C-alpha positions in Angstrom: 124.3 189.1 167.2 122.4 188.6 164.0 118.7 187.5 164.0 119.8 184.2 162.3 122.3 183.5 165.0 119.7 184.3 167.8 117.1 182.0 166.3 119.6 179.2 165.7 121.0 179.5 169.2 117.5 179.3 170.7 116.7 176.3 168.5 119.8 174.5 169.7 119.0 175.2 173.3 115.5 173.8 172.8 116.9 170.8 170.9 119.2 170.0 173.9 116.2 170.3 176.3 114.2 167.9 174.0 117.0 165.4 174.2 117.2 165.6 178.0 113.4 165.2 178.2 113.6 162.1 175.9 116.3 160.6 178.0 114.2 161.1 181.1 111.3 159.3 179.4 109.2 162.5 179.0 108.4 161.7 175.4 105.5 164.0 174.8 107.4 166.9 176.4 110.4 166.1 174.3 108.2 166.2 171.2 106.7 169.5 172.1 110.1 171.0 172.8 111.5 169.6 169.5 108.5 171.2 167.7 109.5 174.6 169.1 113.1 174.1 168.2 112.3 173.2 164.6 110.1 176.3 164.3 113.0 178.5 165.5 115.5 176.7 163.2 113.0 177.0 160.3 112.8 180.8 160.8 116.6 181.1 160.9 116.9 179.1 157.6 114.3 181.2 155.9 116.3 184.4 156.6 119.2 183.1 154.5 119.1 183.9 150.8 119.4 181.2 148.2 122.9 181.9 146.8 126.3 180.2 146.8 127.7 182.6 149.3 125.1 181.4 151.9 126.4 177.8 151.8 126.9 175.7 153.7 125.1 177.7 156.4 121.8 177.7 154.6 121.6 174.0 153.8 122.8 173.1 157.3 120.0 175.1 158.9 117.4 173.5 156.7 118.8 170.0 157.5 118.6 170.8 161.2 115.1 172.2 160.9 114.0 169.1 158.9 115.5 166.7 161.4 113.8 168.5 164.3 110.5 168.4 162.4 110.9 164.7 161.8 111.6 164.1 165.6 108.2 165.6 166.4 106.4 163.6 163.7 105.9 166.6 161.4 106.7 164.6 158.3 105.1 166.8 155.7 106.9 169.9 157.2 110.2 167.9 157.3 109.8 167.1 153.6 109.2 170.8 152.8 112.3 171.8 154.7 114.4 169.1 152.9 113.1 170.4 149.6 114.1 174.0 150.5 117.5 172.8 151.7 118.1 171.0 148.4 116.9 174.1 146.4 120.0 176.0 147.1 123.6 175.0 146.6 124.2 172.5 149.3 127.7 170.9 149.6 127.7 167.2 148.6 127.8 165.9 152.1 124.9 168.1 153.3 123.0 167.2 150.1 123.5 163.5 150.9 122.3 163.9 154.5 119.2 165.7 153.3 118.4 162.9 150.9 119.1 160.3 153.5 116.7 162.0 155.9 114.0 162.1 153.1 114.4 158.4 152.6 114.1 157.8 156.4 110.9 159.8 156.6 109.5 158.0 153.5 110.2 154.6 155.1 108.3 155.6 158.2 105.3 156.8 156.2 104.8 153.6 154.2 102.3 151.0 155.2 102.7 149.6 158.7 105.5 147.1 159.0 106.3 144.5 161.6 108.9 145.7 164.1 110.5 144.3 167.2 112.4 146.6 169.5 114.2 146.2 172.8 114.6 149.0 175.3 113.5 150.5 178.6 109.9 151.3 179.3 110.2 154.9 180.5 106.8 156.5 179.8 103.1 155.7 180.2 100.0 157.7 179.4 96.4 156.6 179.4 94.4 159.8 179.1 93.5 159.3 175.4 95.0 156.0 174.5 97.0 153.4 176.4 100.5 154.5 175.3 103.9 153.4 176.7 107.2 154.8 175.7 110.3 152.7 175.1 113.8 154.1 174.6 116.3 151.9 172.9 120.0 151.6 173.7 120.8 154.1 170.9 118.3 156.6 172.4 115.5 156.1 169.8 112.2 156.8 171.5 109.1 154.8 170.4 105.5 155.2 171.4 103.6 151.9 171.7 99.8 151.6 171.7 98.8 148.7 173.9 95.6 146.9 174.2 96.4 145.4 177.7 95.6 147.1 181.0 98.2 149.8 181.1 98.3 149.8 185.0 99.4 146.2 185.0 102.0 146.8 182.3 103.5 149.7 184.2 103.6 147.7 187.4 105.4 144.8 185.7 107.7 146.6 183.3 108.3 150.3 184.2 112.1 151.1 184.0 112.8 147.5 182.9 114.3 146.2 179.8 111.5 144.9 177.6 110.9 143.6 174.1 108.0 144.9 172.1 106.7 143.4 168.9 104.0 144.9 166.7 103.1 146.9 163.6 104.8 150.2 163.2 102.9 152.9 161.4 105.5 155.6 161.5 104.3 157.1 164.7 103.2 154.2 166.9 104.0 150.6 167.3 100.7 148.8 167.7 101.8 146.1 170.1 101.1 142.4 169.6 103.5 141.3 172.4 105.3 142.8 175.3 107.8 140.9 177.5 110.8 141.3 179.8 114.1 140.6 178.2 
């Protein structure tokens, strides 16, 4: 088995584990596993030369690595990987997907914007900040910084469908309201 294939296979195993962790509400664990996955995928992509015979494999690996980097909030690294993927000879569909991902990342990096989400509170952490995790119906995971007593929030809302409103800075929603749906 080639080195590229080994790295890619390991990245995909880790990406699957990250998805499972996210679905279980283990958001920090999911982020850490996704970070490992993107690093393996990046290594695989970097082993492929920039030439037309390397496509679509090369650009697909870069798209995958960029997506994984984005999932673990490594936005600058995701941009670099997108740029590398576009530097070769990506097929039109992969080129479009890379450009769309760049647009998504850009939107999350802009000034905080108002946001309201609905989902299940499935994570809580109070060591550094009062953070809860909410997973929406489409499996998007959000971290919410809360000002309220986190113990009370967990008692009232854990594993319940809630609505959170606040200002999204690309990484956290700074909550202004939390309520049961």
